[in-house]
C-alpha positions in Angstrom: 2.5 -35.8 -2.8 6.2 -36.9 -2.8 5.3 -40.0 -4.9 3.5 -37.8 -7.5 6.5 -35.5 -7.7 8.9 -38.5 -8.0 6.7 -40.1 -10.7 6.5 -36.8 -12.6 10.2 -36.3 -12.4 10.8 -39.9 -13.6 8.5 -39.4 -16.6 10.1 -36.1 -17.5 13.6 -37.6 -17.3 12.6 -40.5 -19.6 11.1 -38.0 -22.1 14.2 -35.9 -21.9 16.4 -39.1 -22.4 14.3 -40.1 -25.4 14.6 -36.6 -26.9 18.3 -36.3 -26.3 19.2 -39.8 -27.5 16.9 -40.5 -30.4 14.9 -37.5 -31.7 17.2 -34.5 -31.4 20.3 -36.1 -32.9 18.2 -36.8 -36.0 17.0 -33.2 -36.0 20.6 -32.0 -35.7 21.6 -34.1 -38.6 18.7 -32.7 -40.7 19.7 -29.2 -39.7 23.3 -30.0 -40.7 22.2 -31.2 -44.1 20.1 -28.1 -44.6 23.1 -25.9 -43.8 25.2 -27.9 -46.3 22.5 -27.4 -48.9 22.4 -23.6 -48.2 26.2 -23.5 -48.4 26.2 -25.3 -51.7 23.5 -22.9 -53.0 25.8 -20.0 -52.1 28.8 -21.7 -53.7 26.9 -22.5 -56.9 25.8 -18.9 -57.3 29.3 -17.6 -56.7 30.9 -20.0 -59.2 28.2 -20.1 -61.9 27.3 -16.4 -61.8 30.5 -14.4 -61.2 29.8 -10.9 -60.1 26.4 -11.6 -58.8 27.7 -11.4 -55.2 30.9 -9.7 -54.0 33.8 -11.6 -52.6 33.2 -9.9 -49.2 29.5 -10.9 -49.2 30.5 -14.5 -50.1 33.0 -14.7 -47.3 30.6 -13.3 -44.7 27.8 -15.6 -45.6 30.1 -18.6 -46.0 31.6 -17.9 -42.5 28.1 -17.5 -41.0 27.0 -20.9 -42.4 30.2 -22.7 -41.6 30.3 -21.2 -38.1 26.8 -22.6 -37.5 27.8 -26.0 -38.9 31.0 -26.3 -36.8 29.6 -24.7 -33.6 26.1 -26.3 -33.7 26.5 -28.0 -30.3 27.5 -24.7 -28.7 24.5 -22.7 -29.8 22.7 -22.4 -26.5 21.2 -19.5 -24.5 24.3 -19.1 -22.3 26.5 -18.7 -25.4 24.0 -16.2 -26.8 24.1 -14.3 -23.6 28.0 -14.3 -23.7 27.9 -13.0 -27.2 25.5 -10.2 -26.3 27.7 -9.3 -23.4 30.8 -9.2 -25.6 28.9 -7.1 -28.2 28.0 -4.6 -25.5 31.3 -4.4 -23.8 34.0 -5.0 -26.4 34.2 -2.2 -29.0 36.3 -4.2 -31.5 33.9 -7.1 -31.4 31.0 -4.7 -32.0 32.7 -3.0 -34.9 33.5 -6.4 -36.6 29.9 -7.6 -36.2 28.4 -4.3 -37.3 30.7 -4.2 -40.3 29.6 -7.6 -41.5 26.0 -6.8 -40.7 25.9 -3.6 -42.7 27.6 -5.4 -45.6 24.7 -7.8 -45.8 22.0 -5.2 -45.1 23.3 -2.8 -47.7 23.7 -5.5 -50.3 22.0 -4.9 -53.7 21.5 -8.6 -54.1 18.2 -10.2 -53.0 20.0 -13.5 -53.1 22.5 -12.4 -50.5 19.7 -11.2 -48.2 17.8 -14.4 -48.8 20.8 -16.6 -47.9 21.5 -14.5 -44.8 17.8 -14.8 -43.7 17.9 -18.6 -44.2 21.2 -19.0 -42.4 19.8 -16.9 -39.5 16.7 -19.0 -39.3 18.7 -22.2 -39.3 20.9 -20.9 -36.5 17.7 -20.1 -34.6 16.5 -23.7 -35.2 19.9 -24.9 -33.8 19.3 -22.8 -30.7 15.8 -24.3 -30.3 17.1 -27.9 -30.8 19.9 -27.5 -28.3 17.9 -25.8 -25.6 14.3 -27.0 -26.4 14.6 -30.4 -24.7 15.2 -28.7 -21.4 11.8 -27.0 -21.7 10.1 -30.3 -20.7 12.0 -30.3 -17.5 12.1 -26.6 -16.7 8.6 -25.6 -17.9 6.8 -27.8 -15.3 9.1 -26.6 -12.5 8.5 -23.0 -13.6 4.8 -23.5 -13.7 4.8 -25.1 -10.3 6.9 -22.2 -9.0 4.4 -19.7 -10.5 1.4 -21.6 -8.9 3.1 -21.7 -5.5 3.9 -18.0 -5.7 0.4 -17.2 -6.7 -1.1 -19.3 -3.9 1.3 -17.7 -1.4 0.4 -14.2 -2.7 -3.3 -15.0 -2.2 -2.7 -16.4 1.2 -0.7 -13.3 2.3 -3.3 -11.0 0.8 -6.0 -12.8 2.7 -4.0 -12.7 5.9 -3.4 -8.9 5.5 -7.0 -8.4 4.7 -8.1 -10.2 7.9 -5.5 -8.4 9.9 -6.6 -5.1 8.4 -10.2 -5.9 9.5 -9.3 -6.7 13.0 -6.8 -3.9 13.3 -8.4 -1.3 15.6 -5.4 1.1 15.6 -7.0 3.1 12.9 -10.2 3.5 14.9 -8.5 4.1 18.2 -5.8 6.4 17.0 -7.8 8.4 14.4 -8.2 12.1 15.3 -11.7 12.5 16.6 -12.5 15.5 14.4 -11.7 13.4 11.3 -14.0 10.6 12.6 -16.9 13.0 12.4 -16.7 12.9 8.6 -16.8 9.1 8.7 -19.4 8.7 11.4 -21.7 11.7 11.6 -22.9 11.0 15.1 -19.4 10.6 16.5 -18.9 12.5 19.6 -16.1 15.1 19.7 -15.0 17.5 22.3 -12.7 20.6 22.1 -9.8 18.6 23.5 -9.7 16.3 20.5 -6.9 16.8 17.9 
């Protein structure tokens, strides 16, 4: 059993190493280029079609894209949790985020909404790339945990069922007049409660 666990852990570690050293850096580079392309599309629209998007919308979208590019390595679930916590606890942070969010949501330009949706999707891809490689390590352990919990639960239920069957307290301590409804021929006397 231990040798199987050791072998499995070794294989998972090698797969994780391969992902983190060869595959995911390439995916991060592709993502970076996609973000540059999106930023260039935004800049092209702002330069070649003045007035098609407002200066505030441009700044918000540009900051969103540039923030994803510069902080790509920090986009992980723990950062997401910290941001959600700050949003819930810091009123100034919440106001700033809501102001930017409403600016984009209330925009009349479909282009602005499209760029925002693409930038959000690429940020989500960054989250997946940065935390996805851990799934191959965490998922098997989680599944093993769930299996052990399920087996333990079944074992405890079986134990409780067996103990319930051999528990005679209910029979011995039951009021005799109540036993009459369960067992019609049960003998009762006036002294029974």
